[in-house]
N, C-alpha and C positions, 0 to 999 in steps of 0.2 A: 553652496548647501546644498542636502540633500535634497531627496525627494517627500523624505520624510519626516525632514525641519520644513520643510513649506508648506505642506498640508493645513497645521494647527494654525498659517494667514491665508485660508482660504473660507467664505463662510459654511458655517455646518447645515448641509444640506443632504439629504438623502443621497443624491451624482457624490458628493464627496464620499461618504462613510464607502461606500461601493468602489470609488479608489482607493481609498486608502487599506481595504480588506483585499482587494486585487494587488496592492504591494504588495502587504507583509506576504500573504502565502507567496506572492512570489520569490522575493526575499528568504523565506522558508525553505523553498526547495534548490535555489542556490546554495543553500545552508546545508544542504543535505552531502554536500560531497564535502565535508566535518565529519560527516557521521549523522543517521538516520536518529541518534538521539542527542545533539549537537546541544548544548543551555541553549546556545543564544538560540535558536529557532521557538525555544519555548514562551520569553518577551513578545516575540509578533505572533507566534501563534493565538496568543491568551486574551492581544490588544484583539486581532479579528473575531475572535469567537465574539469576546464581548460586542461589538459592533456587529456582529451578524444576527445575534440577541436580542438588537435594539431595533434590527431590522424587518424580524419577523423571519419564520421559517423562509430558505433560500438558499439556491445550486450552489450560491460563494462557501455557504455553511459544510458543506461535503467534505472538500479537501483539508478544511480548516479541520476538522475534527478526527479527522484519519489522517493527515501530519501529527495530530496531536497526541492520536492514541498510540502512534509511532513511536514518539519521542519517548512518552512515559515508557514503555515498554522497554524499550531500547536501555532505559537508566532502569529498568529492571520493579516501577511502579505498578506492578502487573494490576490491583484494584486497581486502580485510576485510569489504565490503561482498556480493559474490559469496560467499564461504564462508557467509555464513549467509546468502543468499538461497539456498543448495545445503542449507544443514543445513535453513532452516522449509521447501523444497518436499518434503526429505523427511521428514520428520516428519507432515506434511502428509497426505503420499499415507499414510502406515505408518494416523495414523488416521484419515485419511477424514472428516471431519468437512469438509462441503461450503463454510463459509462462509469459514476457515482456507484449504482446500485454492483454492479462485478467487482469494483474498488470496498468498496464497503465487504462484499460477503468475503473475500481475499483477507481486507484487516482483520475480521472479524474471526477467520482461521486461524490466522497467524497467534492472536492472543489466544486461543484455544489449545493451539502447537504447543507454544511455550508454557501454558499453565497445566500440561500433562492428561489435557479433556481429548483425545486423538481423535477419535469415534464421531464426536460434532464438528472437529479439525477438519476432518476426511469431507465432509456431510457442504461447511461453506466452499470447502475448493472448490469441488465439484461443481455448485452455483456458479460461480467464477466462471469456472474453464467452460461452464453451456450459455455462458452470457457472449465470452469472445467470439469474433465473425474473426476468422480469420484474415481477410483483408480489411475489412475497417478497423481493429482495435490492436493495428501493432504498434502503436504506441500509442500514449494516454500521457494526458497534462498532470496527471495525481504526480509521478516520477519519473514521466519518460521513458519508458520500457515497453513492450507486448508485456502485456499485463497475463496473455496468455501463457507467456515464460516465468513469470512470477510464479503464479499461481500453483502451475504444474512442479516446479525447479521444490514446491517446498513439500508438494502431496506425495513426491516421489520420496518425500526422507520419512513423511508420518508413515505411509505405507512401511517402508522399510522395518518402523519400530510397530506397528499393529503387527509384524509377522509374516508380510505379504511381500517374498523376496522377489519371486518371480513377478509379479506386477511392478514390484519398485523398479526393478532393472529392468523395462518394457518402457516405464514412464519417464527414466528419467535419461534413455539415450536417445527416445525421442525429445526430451525436453531441447537437449545439448544438440543432437542436429538442427533443430528450431532454429534454437540462438542463433548457433552456424553461419545458418543460411542465411540470418536477418544482414549477416557481419555487425551486432550491435557490440556497442560496450560490456553490455550486460554478459557478454558471455563468459567475464571471468566470472562473477560474484556466482551465476552457472555453477561453474568447475567449482567454488572453494562450496561452496550449498550442498555439491549431491557427493553419494558414497562414491567418488570415482575409484576408490578403491575395492568398493565391494561387487563398483561393474568391470573393474580390470579380474579379478578373481572369477568371477562369477561367466563372462565372458569367454579367460581359456579354458575354462573348464566344457565351453562349446564346442 
């Protein structure tokens, strides 16, 4: 039997619910390998969200909301993604948990970016970056990567679309350099996200 199958055999207690939330959140994180918008993640996260709401507002609800928001964002359900991102950010501000807060700001930034609210997206990404201590936050349990790299990567794209080409170029180069420095697996997504054709053409001009 799997761990999820064994859970219903345990007495219904707060501790049991917390274990199930942790298990479902972990499994949903593993399934990111199939894509942030993988449909298998929805059932895991919706059940975890239901359990969190039964237990009241708590730290475990944070990753559940941000991951659910990402699922719906990647599936094109922008209204739901926005609602979840806003709920996540409100909770993060209330709990004042630094890691959760920076992830919630990034998540809100992504939702604004993909819905065309570039200026709001910039504000959220800048808030996330400002919360990143370069040593402490080299990795994060939300997606297992350096959140500074994640937020800076999308922010550079946002800046380019706002017409701030020089600023976008500087940020892009700094983001790739930091990702390479960390020898992180996220180097490839950074290269995919950042406008490298733009970077190369601008670099040749200099």
